[in-house]
N, CA, C and O atoms as a printed pandas DataFrame, in Angstrom:
     atom_number atom_name residue_name chain_id  residue_number  x_coord  y_coord  z_coord
0              1         N          MET        A               1   -0.176  -18.954    4.587
1              2        CA          MET        A               1   -0.322  -18.137    3.417
2              3         C          MET        A               1    0.932  -18.286    2.562
3              4         O          MET        A               1    2.049  -18.283    3.081
4              5         N          ARG        A               2    0.746  -18.416    1.266
5              6        CA          ARG        A               2    1.870  -18.598    0.337
6              7         C          ARG        A               2    2.246  -17.278   -0.328
7              8         O          ARG        A               2    1.392  -16.517   -0.785
8              9         N          VAL        A               3    3.557  -17.035   -0.364
9             10        CA          VAL        A               3    4.108  -15.825   -0.966
10            11         C          VAL        A               3    5.340  -16.224   -1.775
11            12         O          VAL        A               3    6.142  -17.044   -1.327
12            13         N          THR        A               4    5.488  -15.651   -2.955
13            14        CA          THR        A               4    6.679  -15.887   -3.768
14            15         C          THR        A               4    7.669  -14.766   -3.511
15            16         O          THR        A               4    7.316  -13.588   -3.573
16            17         N          VAL        A               5    8.906  -15.133   -3.223
17            18        CA          VAL        A               5    9.979  -14.158   -3.022
18            19         C          VAL        A               5   10.924  -14.277   -4.208
19            20         O          VAL        A               5   11.421  -15.363   -4.509
20            21         N          ARG        A               6   11.171  -13.152   -4.882
21            22        CA          ARG        A               6   12.076  -13.114   -6.031
22            23         C          ARG        A               6   13.362  -12.398   -5.633
23            24         O          ARG        A               6   13.330  -11.320   -5.039
24            25         N          PHE        A               7   14.483  -13.009   -5.964
25            26        CA          PHE        A               7   15.793  -12.460   -5.623
26            27         C          PHE        A               7   16.410  -11.822   -6.863
27            28         O          PHE        A               7   16.351  -12.396   -7.951
28            29         N          PHE        A               8   17.004  -10.633   -6.704
29            30        CA          PHE        A               8   17.609   -9.922   -7.824
30            31         C          PHE        A               8   19.075   -9.607   -7.539
31            32         O          PHE        A               8   19.516   -9.575   -6.391
32            33         N          GLY        A               9   19.822   -9.372   -8.639
33            34        CA          GLY        A               9   21.228   -9.001   -8.527
34            35         C          GLY        A               9   22.041  -10.065   -7.819
35            36         O          GLY        A               9   21.800  -11.262   -7.978
36            37         N          LYS        A              10   23.007   -9.615   -7.034
37            38        CA          LYS        A              10   23.887  -10.561   -6.357
38            39         C          LYS        A              10   23.157  -11.383   -5.302
39            40         O          LYS        A              10   23.682  -12.396   -4.841
40            41         N          LEU        A              11   21.954  -10.963   -4.912
41            42        CA          LEU        A              11   21.192  -11.730   -3.922
42            43         C          LEU        A              11   20.793  -13.096   -4.469
43            44         O          LEU        A              11   20.622  -14.043   -3.702
44            45         N          GLN        A              12   20.643  -13.205   -5.801
45            46        CA          GLN        A              12   20.365  -14.512   -6.417
46            47         C          GLN        A              12   21.508  -15.475   -6.147
47            48         O          GLN        A              12   21.287  -16.633   -5.791
48            49         N          GLU        A              13   22.725  -14.990   -6.317
49            50        CA          GLU        A              13   23.898  -15.844   -6.095
50            51         C          GLU        A              13   24.014  -16.248   -4.632
51            52         O          GLU        A              13   24.279  -17.409   -4.321
52            53         N          VAL        A              14   23.816  -15.298   -3.749
53            54        CA          VAL        A              14   23.953  -15.573   -2.319
54            55         C          VAL        A              14   22.870  -16.543   -1.855
55            56         O          VAL        A              14   23.146  -17.473   -1.097
56            57         N          ALA        A              15   21.632  -16.325   -2.314
57            58        CA          ALA        A              15   20.517  -17.194   -1.908
58            59         C          ALA        A              15   20.549  -18.538   -2.629
59            60         O          ALA        A              15   20.030  -19.534   -2.125
60            61         N          GLY        A              16   21.164  -18.557   -3.816
61            62        CA          GLY        A              16   21.226  -19.800   -4.582
62            63         C          GLY        A              16   19.970  -20.096   -5.375
63            64         O          GLY        A              16   19.761  -21.227   -5.812
64            65         N          CYS        A              17   19.122  -19.075   -5.567
65            66        CA          CYS        A              17   17.901  -19.267   -6.360
66            67         C          CYS        A              17   17.395  -17.915   -6.854
67            68         O          CYS        A              17   17.759  -16.864   -6.327
68            69         N          ARG        A              18   16.544  -17.971   -7.882
69            70        CA          ARG        A              18   15.925  -16.753   -8.410
70            71         C          ARG        A              18   14.641  -16.414   -7.677
71            72         O          ARG        A              18   14.317  -15.245   -7.465
72            73         N          GLU        A              19   13.914  -17.460   -7.294
73            74        CA          GLU        A              19   12.696  -17.232   -6.530
74            75         C          GLU        A              19   12.399  -18.432   -5.655
75            76         O          GLU        A              19   12.912  -19.532   -5.864
76            77         N          GLU        A              20   11.553  -18.182   -4.669
77            78        CA          GLU        A              20   11.239  -19.218   -3.700
78            79         C          GLU        A              20    9.816  -19.003   -3.198
79            80         O          GLU        A              20    9.391  -17.869   -2.979
80            81         N          LEU        A              21    9.097  -20.076   -3.020
81            82        CA          LEU        A              21    7.754  -20.021   -2.453
82            83         C          LEU        A              21    7.867  -20.258   -0.958
83            84         O          LEU        A              21    8.394  -21.282   -0.523
84            85         N          LEU        A              22    7.370  -19.308   -0.167
85            86        CA          LEU        A              22    7.390  -19.444    1.287
86            87         C          LEU        A              22    5.963  -19.532    1.806
87            88         O          LEU        A              22    5.064  -18.870    1.287
88            89         N          VAL        A              23    5.761  -20.336    2.815
89            90        CA          VAL        A              23    4.480  -20.401    3.515
90            91         C          VAL        A              23    4.668  -19.612    4.803
91            92         O          VAL        A              23    5.459  -19.992    5.667
92            93         N          LEU        A              24    3.930  -18.506    4.924
93            94        CA          LEU        A              24    4.081  -17.600    6.056
94            95         C          LEU        A              24    2.947  -17.784    7.055
95            96         O          LEU        A              24    1.831  -18.158    6.696
96            97         N          GLU        A              25    3.260  -17.515    8.304
97            98        CA          GLU        A              25    2.259  -17.602    9.366
98            99         C          GLU        A              25    2.416  -16.416   10.306
99           100         O          GLU        A              25    3.528  -15.935   10.524
100          101         N          GLY        A              26    1.321  -15.951   10.857
101          102        CA          GLY        A              26    1.335  -14.931   11.911
102          103         C          GLY        A              26    2.143  -13.702   11.576
103          104         O          GLY        A              26    1.892  -13.031   10.575
104          105         N          ALA        A              27    3.132  -13.406   12.433
105          106        CA          ALA        A              27    3.947  -12.191   12.306
106          107         C          ALA        A              27    4.799  -12.175   11.045
107          108         O          ALA        A              27    5.311  -11.123   10.661
108          109         N          GLU        A              28    4.960  -13.316   10.397
109          110        CA          GLU        A              28    5.757  -13.359    9.164
110          111         C          GLU        A              28    5.057  -12.642    8.012
111          112         O          GLU        A              28    5.675  -12.410    6.974
112          113         N          THR        A              29    3.783  -12.286    8.171
113          114        CA          THR        A              29    3.027  -11.648    7.096
114          115         C          THR        A              29    3.215  -10.133    7.058
115          116         O          THR        A              29    2.496   -9.441    6.338
116          117         N          THR        A              30    4.170   -9.610    7.822
117          118        CA          THR        A              30    4.535   -8.197    7.756
118          119         C          THR        A              30    5.898   -8.089    7.071
119          120         O          THR        A              30    6.597   -9.089    6.911
120          121         N          ALA        A              31    6.267   -6.888    6.672
121          122        CA          ALA        A              31    7.562   -6.695    6.008
122          123         C          ALA        A              31    8.711   -7.149    6.907
123          124         O          ALA        A              31    9.605   -7.863    6.453
124          125         N          GLU        A              32    8.695   -6.744    8.165
125          126        CA          GLU        A              32    9.779   -7.117    9.076
126          127         C          GLU        A              32    9.764   -8.615    9.358
127          128         O          GLU        A              32   10.820   -9.242    9.449
128          129         N          GLY        A              33    8.580   -9.186    9.497
129          130        CA          GLY        A              33    8.474  -10.626    9.714
130          131         C          GLY        A              33    8.990  -11.419    8.525
131          132         O          GLY        A              33    9.669  -12.433    8.692
132          133         N          LEU        A              34    8.665  -10.952    7.316
133          134        CA          LEU        A              34    9.152  -11.624    6.111
134          135         C          LEU        A              34   10.668  -11.507    6.019
135          136         O          LEU        A              34   11.338  -12.472    5.651
136          137         N          ARG        A              35   11.214  -10.351    6.345
137          138        CA          ARG        A              35   12.673  -10.163    6.339
138          139         C          ARG        A              35   13.337  -11.173    7.284
139          140         O          ARG        A              35   14.326  -11.808    6.917
140          141         N          ARG        A              36   12.801  -11.319    8.486
141          142        CA          ARG        A              36   13.367  -12.288    9.439
142          143         C          ARG        A              36   13.284  -13.708    8.889
143          144         O          ARG        A              36   14.227  -14.487    9.024
144          145         N          ARG        A              37   12.153  -14.042    8.271
145          146        CA          ARG        A              37   11.978  -15.394    7.717
146          147         C          ARG        A              37   12.975  -15.661    6.593
147          148         O          ARG        A              37   13.562  -16.741    6.525
148          149         N          ILE        A              38   13.168  -14.684    5.714
149          150        CA          ILE        A              38   14.119  -14.836    4.609
150          151         C          ILE        A              38   15.527  -15.063    5.163
151          152         O          ILE        A              38   16.265  -15.906    4.654
152          153         N          LEU        A              39   15.897  -14.320    6.195
153          154        CA          LEU        A              39   17.225  -14.483    6.788
154          155         C          LEU        A              39   17.368  -15.832    7.485
155          156         O          LEU        A              39   18.469  -16.377    7.552
156          157         N          GLN        A              40   16.276  -16.374    8.002
157          158        CA          GLN        A              40   16.303  -17.731    8.573
158          159         C          GLN        A              40   16.562  -18.758    7.481
159          160         O          GLN        A              40   17.378  -19.665    7.645
160          161         N          GLU        A              41   15.859  -18.604    6.367
161          162        CA          GLU        A              41   15.978  -19.548    5.254
162          163         C          GLU        A              41   17.320  -19.428    4.540
163          164         O          GLU        A              41   17.850  -20.416    4.032
164          165         N          HIS        A              42   17.867  -18.215    4.504
165          166        CA          HIS        A              42   19.109  -17.932    3.772
166          167         C          HIS        A              42   20.071  -17.159    4.674
167          168         O          HIS        A              42   20.236  -15.952    4.496
168          169         N          PRO        A              43   20.704  -17.825    5.632
169          170        CA          PRO        A              43   21.578  -17.129    6.582
170          171         C          PRO        A              43   22.745  -16.383    5.928
171          172         O          PRO        A              43   23.281  -15.451    6.528
172          173         N          LEU        A              44   23.146  -16.765    4.723
173          174        CA          LEU        A              44   24.235  -16.053    4.049
174          175         C          LEU        A              44   23.836  -14.634    3.656
175          176         O          LEU        A              44   24.698  -13.814    3.340
176          177         N          LEU        A              45   22.536  -14.337    3.671
177          178        CA          LEU        A              45   22.073  -12.986    3.367
178          179         C          LEU        A              45   22.242  -12.036    4.555
179          180         O          LEU        A              45   22.028  -10.832    4.417
180          181         N          GLN        A              46   22.621  -12.564    5.715
181          182        CA          GLN        A              46   22.771  -11.738    6.922
182          183         C          GLN        A              46   23.670  -10.526    6.684
183          184         O          GLN        A              46   23.381   -9.448    7.203
184          185         N          GLY        A              47   24.732  -10.668    5.927
185          186        CA          GLY        A              47   25.664   -9.570    5.697
186          187         C          GLY        A              47   25.285   -8.659    4.546
187          188         O          GLY        A              47   25.997   -7.696    4.261
188          189         N          GLU        A              48   24.178   -8.942    3.880
189          190        CA          GLU        A              48   23.767   -8.163    2.705
190          191         C          GLU        A              48   22.745   -7.090    3.094
191          192         O          GLU        A              48   21.923   -7.291    3.988
192          193         N          THR        A              49   22.815   -5.961    2.410
193          194        CA          THR        A              49   21.822   -4.905    2.591
194          195         C          THR        A              49   20.846   -4.994    1.428
195          196         O          THR        A              49   21.252   -4.982    0.266
196          197         N          PHE        A              50   19.554   -5.083    1.742
197          198        CA          PHE        A              50   18.547   -5.228    0.691
198          199         C          PHE        A              50   17.237   -4.598    1.130
199          200         O          PHE        A              50   17.023   -4.323    2.311
200          201         N          HIS        A              51   16.369   -4.376    0.160
201          202        CA          HIS        A              51   15.024   -3.920    0.503
202          203         C          HIS        A              51   14.001   -4.821   -0.167
203          204         O          HIS        A              51   14.272   -5.466   -1.179
204          205         N          LEU        A              52   12.826   -4.842    0.427
205          206        CA          LEU        A              52   11.713   -5.645   -0.070
206          207         C          LEU        A              52   10.762   -4.740   -0.835
207          208         O          LEU        A              52   10.453   -3.635   -0.389
208          209         N          ALA        A              53   10.300   -5.209   -1.985
209          210        CA          ALA        A              53    9.380   -4.417   -2.799
210          211         C          ALA        A              53    8.190   -5.267   -3.222
211          212         O          ALA        A              53    8.300   -6.477   -3.425
212          213         N          LEU        A              54    7.066   -4.604   -3.348
213          214        CA          LEU        A              54    5.837   -5.235   -3.813
214          215         C          LEU        A              54    5.237   -4.334   -4.879
215          216         O          LEU        A              54    4.932   -3.170   -4.617
216          217         N          ARG        A              55    5.067   -4.872   -6.080
217          218        CA          ARG        A              55    4.536   -4.098   -7.208
218          219         C          ARG        A              55    5.320   -2.803   -7.444
219          220         O          ARG        A              55    4.736   -1.753   -7.713
220          221         N          GLY        A              56    6.655   -2.892   -7.338
221          222        CA          GLY        A              56    7.512   -1.756   -7.644
222          223         C          GLY        A              56    7.655   -0.722   -6.545
223          224         O          GLY        A              56    8.300    0.305   -6.752
224          225         N          ARG        A              57    7.068   -0.967   -5.379
225          226        CA          ARG        A              57    7.154   -0.017   -4.266
226          227         C          ARG        A              57    7.663   -0.718   -3.020
227          228         O          ARG        A              57    7.552   -1.936   -2.883
228          229         N          ALA        A              58    8.222    0.070   -2.116
229          230        CA          ALA        A              58    8.708   -0.499   -0.855
230          231         C          ALA        A              58    7.563   -1.228   -0.160
231          232         O          ALA        A              58    6.444   -0.720   -0.084
232          233         N          LEU        A              59    7.853   -2.404    0.338
233          234        CA          LEU        A              59    6.844   -3.219    1.009
234          235         C          LEU        A              59    6.482   -2.583    2.339
235          236         O          LEU        A              59    7.342   -2.370    3.194
236          237         N          GLN        A              60    5.202   -2.283    2.503
237          238        CA          GLN        A              60    4.677   -1.725    3.746
238          239         C          GLN        A              60    3.358   -2.412    4.029
239          240         O          GLN        A              60    2.656   -2.831    3.108
240          241         N          GLY        A              61    3.026   -2.526    5.284
241          242        CA          GLY        A              61    1.751   -3.123    5.650
242          243         C          GLY        A              61    1.765   -4.631    5.515
243          244         O          GLY        A              61    2.806   -5.234    5.253
244          245         N          PRO        A              62    0.597   -5.238    5.695
245          246        CA          PRO        A              62    0.508   -6.701    5.645
246          247         C          PRO        A              62    0.653   -7.238    4.223
247          248         O          PRO        A              62    0.342   -6.557    3.246
248          249         N          ILE        A              63    1.129   -8.461    4.137
249          250        CA          ILE        A              63    1.306   -9.155    2.864
250          251         C          ILE        A              63    0.089  -10.047    2.648
251          252         O          ILE        A              63   -0.393  -10.679    3.588
252          253         N          GLN        A              64   -0.400  -10.100    1.434
253          254        CA          GLN        A              64   -1.586  -10.890    1.113
254          255         C          GLN        A              64   -1.204  -12.220    0.457
255          256         O          GLN        A              64   -0.120  -12.358   -0.110
256          257         N          GLU        A              65   -2.091  -13.170    0.544
257          258        CA          GLU        A              65   -1.932  -14.483   -0.097
258          259         C          GLU        A              65   -1.594  -14.306   -1.574
259          260         O          GLU        A              65   -2.231  -13.520   -2.275
260          261         N          GLY        A              66   -0.591  -15.041   -2.039
261          262        CA          GLY        A              66   -0.247  -15.055   -3.455
262          263         C          GLY        A              66    0.609  -13.900   -3.938
263          264         O          GLY        A              66    0.931  -13.830   -5.124
264          265         N          GLU        A              67    0.987  -12.989   -3.044
265          266        CA          GLU        A              67    1.807  -11.844   -3.453
266          267         C          GLU        A              67    3.168  -12.309   -3.960
267          268         O          GLU        A              67    3.650  -13.382   -3.596
268          269         N          LYS        A              68    3.777  -11.482   -4.806
269          270        CA          LYS        A              68    5.131  -11.715   -5.307
270          271         C          LYS        A              68    5.993  -10.559   -4.811
271          272         O          LYS        A              68    5.883   -9.432   -5.292
272          273         N          VAL        A              69    6.844  -10.857   -3.852
273          274        CA          VAL        A              69    7.691   -9.854   -3.218
274          275         C          VAL        A              69    9.084   -9.938   -3.829
275          276         O          VAL        A              69    9.635  -11.028   -3.986
276          277         N          SER        A              70    9.650   -8.791   -4.172
277          278        CA          SER        A              70   10.990   -8.727   -4.763
278          279         C          SER        A              70   12.005   -8.324   -3.710
279          280         O          SER        A              70   11.750   -7.452   -2.879
280          281         N          LEU        A              71   13.142   -8.962   -3.759
281          282        CA          LEU        A              71   14.249   -8.679   -2.843
282          283         C          LEU        A              71   15.362   -8.066   -3.679
283          284         O          LEU        A              71   15.969   -8.749   -4.504
284          285         N          HIS        A              72   15.637   -6.771   -3.467
285          286        CA          HIS        A              72   16.623   -6.042   -4.268
286          287         C          HIS        A              72   17.808   -5.616   -3.415
287          288         O          HIS        A              72   17.628   -5.139   -2.295
288          289         N          PRO        A              73   19.024   -5.786   -3.942
289          290        CA          PRO        A              73   20.183   -5.229   -3.232
290          291         C          PRO        A              73   20.129   -3.709   -3.348
291          292         O          PRO        A              73   19.536   -3.175   -4.286
292          293         N          LEU        A              74   20.741   -3.021   -2.406
293          294        CA          LEU        A              74   20.811   -1.570   -2.515
294          295         C          LEU        A              74   21.875   -1.230   -3.544
295          296         O          LEU        A              74   23.000   -1.726   -3.479
296          297         N          TYR        A              75   21.516   -0.392   -4.477
297          298        CA          TYR        A              75   22.436    0.017   -5.533
298          299         C          TYR        A              75   23.043    1.355   -5.156
299          300         O          TYR        A              75   22.388    2.189   -4.531
300          301         N          SER        A              76   24.285    1.555   -5.534
301          302        CA          SER        A              76   24.923    2.840   -5.288
302          303         C          SER        A              76   25.685    3.246   -6.536
303          304         O          SER        A              76   25.943    2.432   -7.423
304          305         N          GLY        A              77   26.024    4.467   -6.582
305          306        CA          GLY        A              77   26.764    4.957   -7.733
306          307         C          GLY        A              77   26.470    6.421   -7.936
307          308         O          GLY        A              77   25.770    7.045   -7.139
308          309         N          GLY        A              78   27.000    6.953   -8.985
309          310        CA          GLY        A              78   26.768    8.372   -9.172
310          311         C          GLY        A              78   26.893    8.772  -10.597
311          312         O          GLY        A              78   26.726    9.947  -10.926
């Protein structure tokens, strides 16, 4: 199954791209599975804190063919 992953903020610099097409299989089609796959593809992201979003909401449940998942750094401030 093909999924587009979009990187935002400093994650673009760390990953070295704005977006990437991944072919997922089996357990990779869940949020946690996709997170593990992204860290495999981009080991420099290991030290970064980020969340996965789908259509503006936290990614939960299975991922469908053709989805566009956003990878956002955690923002802080006040």
